[in-house]
N, C-alpha and C positions, 0 to 999 in steps of 0.2 A: 504494500500500500504506500509506503514511504517513497519507493522508487517511482511509482506512478505519479504521485503528487509532485515529486521533484522534477520529473520530465515535463509535466504539465506547467508547473509554475515558472520554470526557467527556460521556456521554449522561445527562441527567436527574439525579435525586437519588441514583441508585446511586453515582455518583462521590463526591458529598458524604458519603454514609454510609460508603463505603469509606475515604475520607480520615480521617474521624472515628475509625473503629475502629483503623486503623493507627497514627495519631498517639497515640491514647489508650494503646494497648498498647506501642508502641515507646518512647515518650518519657516515660511516667509515672515511671520511675525517675530519669530525668534531671531532670525537674521536681521530684521529691522531693528530689534532691540540691541543686538550686539553692535551693529554699526552705529546707531544713534546714541546709545548710552555708554558704550565702552570704547570703540575705535575713534569715532569722530571727536569726543572730548579730549582724548590723548593727543590727536593731531592738532586740535584747537589749542591745547596747552603748549604744544611745541611751537606753534605759530603765534604765540603771544596772547592766548586766551580768547581768540576770536571764534565765534560759532560759524562753522562752515555753511550751515543753512542760510546764514545771512550774507554770504558772499554773492553779490549780484551786481550787474551793471544796469543802471536805469536807461531805458530806451526812449524816454520822453522827459522833457524839461519839467513836467509837473511832479515827477517823483522826487521827493525830498526826504523820505523816511529812511531810517537806518536799519530797520528790520525787514526781512523779506515779506512777512505777512502784511505789514502796513504798506510797503512799497507796492505790492500787487494790488492793493485797494486803490492806490493813486494812479496807476497806469501800468504800461508794459515794462517788464524787466527781463533781463537775461540772467537767469538764476543758475549760474554755473556751480555754486557751492552745493545746492540741493541735488543737482545732476551728478556731482561727484559722489555724493552719498548713495545714489541709485546705482552708480557703476560699481561701487564697493559691494553693495548688496548682491548684485549680479555675479560678481567674481566669487563671492563666498558660496552662493548657491551652485554655481557652475563647478566649483571645486568639490563640493560635497557630492554632487551628482556624478562627477568623474570617478570619485572614489567608490561609490556604490556600483557603478557599471563595471569598474575594474574588479571588484570583489565578485560580482555575478559572473564575469567572464572566467575568473579563476575557478569558480564552482563548476562551470560547464566543462572546463578542460579536465577536471578531476574525474569526470564520468568516462568509463571505458568506451571506446568506439563500438558501435553495433557490429556483430559478426557479418562477414561478407555473405551475401545471399548465394545459395547453391545454384547450379546451372538450371536453366529453364528446360521445359520439356523439349522444346525445339533443339536446344543445344545438346541434350542427351541423345536425341534421335540422330542428329548430325554426327555425333561422336560414334554411335553404333554403325552408321553407314561408313564412316571413315575406317573404322576398325575392320568391318567386313571387307571393304575394298583392299585393305592392306593384307589381310589374311589370304585373299584370292590371289594377289600378286606374288605372294611368297610360296604358295602351294602348287 
């Protein structure tokens, strides 16, 4: 039963896709938390205590706010700091997915290859004909 389940669960790209969907859905909030509450504050501290989410370039002269949330209310902004946070989120998720696919590929390699199929009925008949012709030629 375990072997049947293993061959079903780890078959082809369906497993890779299922892992990607599950990890993306289940851990996106965790990754957001790691990036927003652990990584970005450290990077912000290294850059002088600035909040990366507040790194933006105003695209209109009406934008005078110093925080991204307020600036977006005033007009268009180029929010490269928030975009940097999104890129870090993506890289973490991509790394986790890569590790899971790598593990699943190792599990697949551990399975012994299926035995080679025997000759078909046609091949058996052709072998019999060949053998009969050989024995005629020798006798």
